[in-house]
N, C-alpha and C positions, 0 to 999 in steps of 0.2 A: 457503908457495908458492902455494896456491890463492888466497889473498887478494891476492898480488902479481899473479897472472894476471887476477883480476877487476878490479883497479885499472887494469891496462894496457888491458884490454878496454873499460872505461868511458872511459878517456882517449881511446882510438882512436875510440870512438863519438862522443864529444863533438867531437873534431877533425873527423870526417867531417860531422857536423851543421853545424859552423861553415863548412866549405868549401862545403857545399850552399847555405847561406844566402847566402854571398858570390856564388856562381854565379847563384842565383835573382835577386838584386838587379841584378847586371850584365846578365843576359839581359833583365830587365824594362826597364832604363834605356837600355842600348846597343842591344839587339836581339841575338838568338841568333847570327845570322850574323856580326855585327860583333864579338862577344866572342870572345877567344882564350883558350886554356888559360893562356898567359902572363899575360894580364890578371888572371885569377882567382888564379893562383899569386902574382903580385906583390902583390895586396891581402892575401893570406893570409900573406905573408912567407916563402914557401917557393920552392924551385926547381920549374920546370915538371914535371920528371920525377917529383918527389915526389907530385904530384897523382894520378899513375897508380897509386899504392899504395892509393888509396881508391876511385877510379872509373876504369873502363877507357876512357872517352871523354867528350867534351863532350856527346854525344847521350845518354849514360847519365845524366848529371847532369840534363839537361832532362827526361828521361823520369821519373826518380825524383821530381823536384820537381812535375811535373804529376800524377803518380799519387797522391802524398801529398795534394796539394790537392784533387783531385776525389774521392778516396775519403773524405776527411774531410768534405767538403761533402755528399756523398751520405749518409753515415751520419747526420749531423746533421739532414738533411732528412727522412730516413726516420723518425727519432725524433720529429720534430714531427708528421708525418702520423699516426704510430701512436698519438699521444695521444688521437685520436678526438674532437677538438673539432668544433664546427660548421665548415663549409667556410670561411666568412669569417674565423673566428679562426685557422684553419690557414694560410690565405693570408697573413694579417697576420703571423703568426709566421715564415713562410718569407721574407717580405720583410724583416722585422727581422733575421733570421739572415743574410741576404745583406749588409745594411749592416754588421752586426757583423763579417762575414768581410772585407769591404773594409777595415774599420778595423784588424783584427788581422793580415791578410796581404795588404797592398796589392801587394807585389811578385809574389806568386803569382797574384793576380787579373789584374794587368797582363800578366804573362807568358802566361797562358792566353788572354787577349783578343788579344794581339799576335801570337802564334805559331800561330793556328788554321790558317792556310793552309799553313804549313810542315809541321805534324804531320799534316795531312790527306793530304799527298802523300808522306809519308816512311814506309817500312816499319818496323814495330816500334812504331808509335805508334797502332795500331788501338784500343787501350784507351781513348784519349781520346774517340773518337767514341762508343764503347759506354757509358762512364760518363756522358758528356754526354746521351745518349739516355735513360739510366736516370733522371737528374735531371729531364729534360724530361717524361718520363712521369708522374712524381710531381706536378709542377705542373699538367699537363693534367688529371690525375685529380681534383685538388682543384677546378679551375675547372668541370669537368663536374659534379662532385657539387654544387657551389654552384648551378649552373643547375637541376639536378634538384630541389634542395631549395627553389627559389624565392628564393634569396638573391642570385643574380647575374642580370643581364639575359640573356635568351635571343636577343636580336636581334644580339648581337655574336659574331663568329666566334671560336671557342675558340682556334684556333692563332694568329690575329692578336693576340688579347688577350694570350696568353702572351708572344708575341714583343715586343709593346709594353712589357709590364712588365719582361721580362728585359733588354731592351736599355737601357731608361731607368735601371733600377737599377744594372746592372753598369758602365755607362759612367761613373758617377760616380767611379770609381777615377781617372779622368783629372784631376779637380779637387778631390776631397775631400782634406783635409790633417789629419792627426792633430794635435790641439792647436789647431785653428783656431777660428773663431767658433762653429761648431756642432759638437756632439758627434755621433757616429753615431746615437745614440738620437734626438736632435732631428731629424736629417735624415730618419730613418725615419718619425718621426711626421708631419713635414711632407709627406712623400711619401704616406703613407697618407691624410692629410686631403685631399690633392689627388685621390687615386685615388677615394676614396669620395664626396667632396662636390663635386669640380670647383672651378673658379676663378671661375665666374660667379655673381653674387648673384641670388637668386630675386626 
C-alpha cells in the first residue's frame, strides 16, 4: 500500500512539473496576460478544471516558476562567490553561469525579463524584487572587491558597470538558440573576451 501511495505521489509530482513547464513556456512566448488556463490545459491534454487540482490559479503558476528560477540562480551564484577565487575569476564564472542558465532555462529567463513590470505591481510577488536584489548585491560585491584588489578599473561607476553587464548578458535570451552556430560556452567566452579586451586593436 505504501509503495502504491509513493508511486501515485511521484506520478502527481511529475504531472505537476509537466504542467508548470507548459505554463512557463506559454507565459514566455505568449505573455502572461495573453495566456489562459485553457491554453495550458489544451496543450497538456486535460480539461481546464483539472488544472486546478494542481495549481489554485494562473498567478500561482507564474509565482512558482519565478521563485524556482530565482532561488536556483541565487544558490548557484552564492556557490560561485563562496569558492573564494580572485574577483576577476568570480565575475567570469558568474557570467558563464548566466549564459549556461540562458541555455538550460530560456523560458524561465524570458519570463522573468518579460514580466518584470507585472510582478512589480502585483501583490504576492514581492519575493521577486527581494531575490533580484540579493543576486544584484552579490555581483556588486564582486565588482567592488575587484576594484579594491586593483583588478578592475576604478574610474567606472560600480552600479553602471553591473547594469551594463547584466543587461547585455541576459538580453541574449532573445536571440540565442540551442543547437545554433555557437554553444553557450562559446558565446560566454566571446563575451568575456570583449569585456576584458575590448574590440579596438591596440
